[in-house]
C-alpha positions as CSV (number, residue, x, y, z in Angstrom):
1,X,252.3,28.6,120.1
2,X,249.0,30.4,120.6
3,X,247.2,31.4,117.4
4,X,245.6,34.8,116.8
5,X,242.1,33.1,116.9
6,X,242.8,31.4,120.3
7,X,244.0,34.7,121.8
8,X,240.9,36.5,120.6
9,X,238.5,33.9,121.9
10,X,236.9,34.6,125.3
11,X,235.0,32.2,127.4
12,X,233.0,33.4,130.4
13,X,234.2,32.2,133.8
14,X,231.9,30.8,136.5
15,X,232.4,34.1,138.4
16,X,231.4,36.1,135.4
17,X,228.4,34.0,134.8
18,X,227.2,34.4,138.4
19,X,227.6,38.2,138.2
20,X,225.9,38.3,134.8
21,X,222.8,36.6,136.2
22,X,222.7,39.1,139.1
23,X,222.9,42.0,136.6
24,X,220.2,40.5,134.4
25,X,218.0,39.9,137.5
26,X,218.4,43.5,138.4
27,X,217.5,44.6,134.9
28,X,214.4,42.4,135.0
29,X,213.3,44.0,138.3
30,X,213.8,47.5,137.1
31,X,212.0,47.0,133.8
32,X,209.1,45.3,135.4
33,X,208.7,48.0,138.0
34,X,209.4,51.2,136.0
35,X,208.8,50.0,132.4
36,X,211.5,49.9,129.8
37,X,211.2,53.6,128.9
38,X,211.0,54.6,132.6
39,X,214.0,52.6,133.8
40,X,217.6,53.4,133.1
41,X,220.9,51.5,133.4
42,X,221.6,53.6,136.4
43,X,218.6,52.1,138.1
44,X,219.9,48.7,137.4
45,X,223.4,49.7,138.7
46,X,221.9,51.3,141.9
47,X,220.2,47.9,142.7
48,X,223.6,46.3,142.7
49,X,225.4,49.1,144.4
50,X,227.8,49.6,141.5
51,X,228.5,52.3,138.9
52,X,226.6,52.3,135.7
53,X,229.8,52.0,133.7
54,X,230.5,48.6,135.3
55,X,227.4,47.2,133.7
56,X,228.9,47.4,130.2
57,X,231.1,44.5,131.0
58,X,228.0,42.3,131.2
59,X,225.3,44.2,129.2
60,X,226.7,46.7,126.8
61,X,223.4,48.7,126.3
62,X,219.9,49.2,127.6
63,X,218.6,47.4,124.5
64,X,221.0,44.5,125.1
65,X,219.7,44.3,128.7
66,X,216.1,44.2,127.6
67,X,217.0,41.5,125.0
68,X,218.7,39.4,127.6
69,X,215.7,39.6,129.9
70,X,213.2,38.8,127.2
71,X,215.2,35.9,125.9
72,X,215.6,34.3,129.3
73,X,211.8,35.0,130.0
74,X,210.8,32.7,127.0
75,X,213.5,30.1,126.4
76,X,213.1,28.3,129.7
77,X,209.4,27.9,128.9
78,X,210.2,26.4,125.5
79,X,212.7,23.9,127.0
80,X,210.1,22.8,129.5
81,X,207.4,22.5,126.9
82,X,209.4,20.2,124.7
83,X,209.9,17.8,127.6
84,X,206.1,18.0,128.4
85,X,205.3,17.1,124.8
86,X,207.8,14.3,124.6
87,X,206.4,12.7,127.8
88,X,204.0,9.8,127.6
89,X,201.5,11.2,130.0
90,X,197.8,11.7,128.8
91,X,196.9,15.0,127.1
92,X,194.9,16.1,130.1
93,X,198.0,15.8,132.3
94,X,200.0,17.7,129.7
95,X,197.6,20.6,129.8
96,X,198.1,20.7,133.6
97,X,201.8,20.6,133.1
98,X,201.6,23.5,130.6
99,X,199.6,25.6,133.1
100,X,202.0,24.8,135.9
101,X,204.9,25.7,133.6
102,X,203.3,29.0,132.7
103,X,202.6,30.0,136.3
104,X,205.7,28.6,137.9
105,X,207.7,31.8,137.6
106,X,205.4,33.3,140.2
107,X,206.9,31.0,142.8
108,X,210.3,32.7,142.9
109,X,211.4,36.3,142.6
110,X,212.4,37.7,140.1
111,X,211.4,34.9,137.7
112,X,207.9,36.4,137.3
113,X,209.5,39.8,136.3
114,X,211.2,38.1,133.4
115,X,207.9,37.0,131.9
116,X,206.2,40.3,132.7
117,X,209.0,42.2,130.8
118,X,208.7,39.8,127.9
119,X,204.9,40.2,127.7
120,X,205.0,44.0,128.0
121,X,208.1,45.3,126.5
122,X,209.4,43.0,123.8
123,X,208.0,45.3,121.2
124,X,210.3,48.0,122.4
125,X,213.4,46.1,121.3
126,X,215.5,47.0,118.3
127,X,214.3,45.5,115.1
128,X,216.7,42.6,114.9
129,X,216.2,41.7,118.6
130,X,212.4,42.0,118.2
131,X,212.4,39.7,115.3
132,X,214.2,37.1,117.3
133,X,211.6,37.4,120.1
134,X,208.8,37.1,117.6
135,X,210.2,33.8,116.4
136,X,210.6,32.5,120.0
137,X,207.1,33.5,120.8
138,X,205.8,31.7,117.7
139,X,207.7,28.6,118.6
140,X,206.3,28.7,122.2
141,X,202.7,29.1,121.0
142,X,203.1,26.3,118.5
143,X,204.3,24.0,121.2
144,X,201.3,24.8,123.4
145,X,199.0,24.3,120.4
146,X,200.5,20.9,119.8
147,X,199.4,19.7,123.3
148,X,195.8,20.4,122.3
149,X,196.1,19.1,118.8
150,X,197.5,15.8,120.2
151,X,194.5,15.6,122.7
152,X,192.0,16.0,119.8
153,X,193.9,13.4,117.6
154,X,193.9,10.7,120.3
155,X,190.3,11.3,121.2
156,X,190.9,12.8,124.7
157,X,189.5,16.2,123.7
158,X,186.3,16.9,121.8
159,X,186.8,16.7,118.0
160,X,185.5,20.3,117.5
161,X,188.2,21.8,119.8
162,X,190.3,24.3,117.9
163,X,193.9,23.9,119.2
164,X,195.0,27.4,118.3
165,X,192.1,29.1,120.1
166,X,192.5,26.8,123.1
167,X,196.2,27.8,123.2
168,X,195.3,31.5,123.1
169,X,192.7,31.0,125.8
170,X,195.1,29.2,128.1
171,X,197.9,31.7,127.7
172,X,195.6,34.6,128.1
173,X,194.3,33.2,131.3
174,X,197.7,32.5,132.8
175,X,199.4,35.7,131.5
176,X,196.7,37.9,133.1
177,X,197.8,36.7,136.5
178,X,201.5,37.1,135.7
179,X,201.0,40.6,134.4
180,X,199.2,41.7,137.6
181,X,202.4,41.4,139.7
182,X,200.3,40.2,142.6
183,X,198.4,37.1,143.5
184,X,194.6,37.2,144.4
185,X,194.3,37.4,148.2
186,X,194.4,34.0,149.9
187,X,195.2,32.1,146.7
188,X,198.3,30.0,146.1
189,X,200.0,29.1,142.8
190,X,198.9,25.5,143.3
191,X,195.3,26.7,143.8
192,X,195.4,28.5,140.5
193,X,196.9,25.6,138.7
194,X,194.2,23.3,140.0
195,X,191.4,25.8,139.2
196,X,192.7,26.6,135.7
197,X,193.2,22.9,134.9
198,X,189.7,22.2,136.1
199,X,188.3,25.0,133.8
200,X,190.1,23.7,130.8
201,X,189.4,20.0,131.4
202,X,185.8,20.1,132.6
203,X,184.7,23.6,132.0
204,X,182.5,25.8,134.3
205,X,179.2,24.2,133.8
206,X,177.8,22.2,136.8
207,X,177.1,18.7,135.6
208,X,174.5,18.4,138.4
209,X,172.4,21.0,136.6
210,X,172.6,18.8,133.5
211,X,171.3,15.9,135.4
212,X,168.4,17.8,136.8
213,X,167.4,19.2,133.4
214,X,167.3,15.7,131.9
215,X,165.5,14.1,134.9
216,X,162.0,12.9,133.9
217,X,159.3,15.0,135.3
218,X,156.6,13.3,137.3
219,X,153.5,12.5,135.2
220,X,150.5,14.6,136.1
221,X,147.0,13.4,135.0
222,X,145.1,16.0,133.2
223,X,141.9,17.1,134.9
224,X,138.8,16.7,132.9
225,X,137.0,19.9,131.9
226,X,134.0,20.5,134.1
227,X,131.2,22.4,132.6
228,X,129.9,25.2,134.7
229,X,126.3,25.0,135.7
230,X,124.2,27.8,134.5
């Protein structure tokens, strides 16, 4: 005989899960294009060709839609970062993996919109949902910081490197591209990953200039003073 608890318990079906992802994708696109305040659930429904009332079966409110988009926009990063940290690869390779992880949403639409919405609109969530996003953001930043801290500890990075500042620099560099909603002309994601990794690993100074500045200058013999004839 079924108990009251078993009757009240509901588990999503594969069909529901698939439709839920479509609804969440549409919300991510709408919020990224129009902003959270500018978009409405009707905009989300119109993208799917359904009535707005049908959305409540998946996302009961606009705030719930924003929370779902923001959460998805950060949790996949966190899962990937844990795997990067637990790997046995050198710290330099981990930095490259972190950069690739940060820019990878730009490879596929609407993955980039999830991150854009998280970066721009998470402060517009209700207080309880906003606190949850703050905790997720802190966890994410701490994981990136760990990569730099490990590199300093094992001697791969310079001792004076400040892990927290390095983390902020890396995220700021990557997030500026994600927030732009467009790639620089003629540049691919892999180009950016390579260039950003090069900036963080070797910097921007041309080592050839260092070699030239330290190269011994040819010795020139001083000319003796010649007194002018009166």
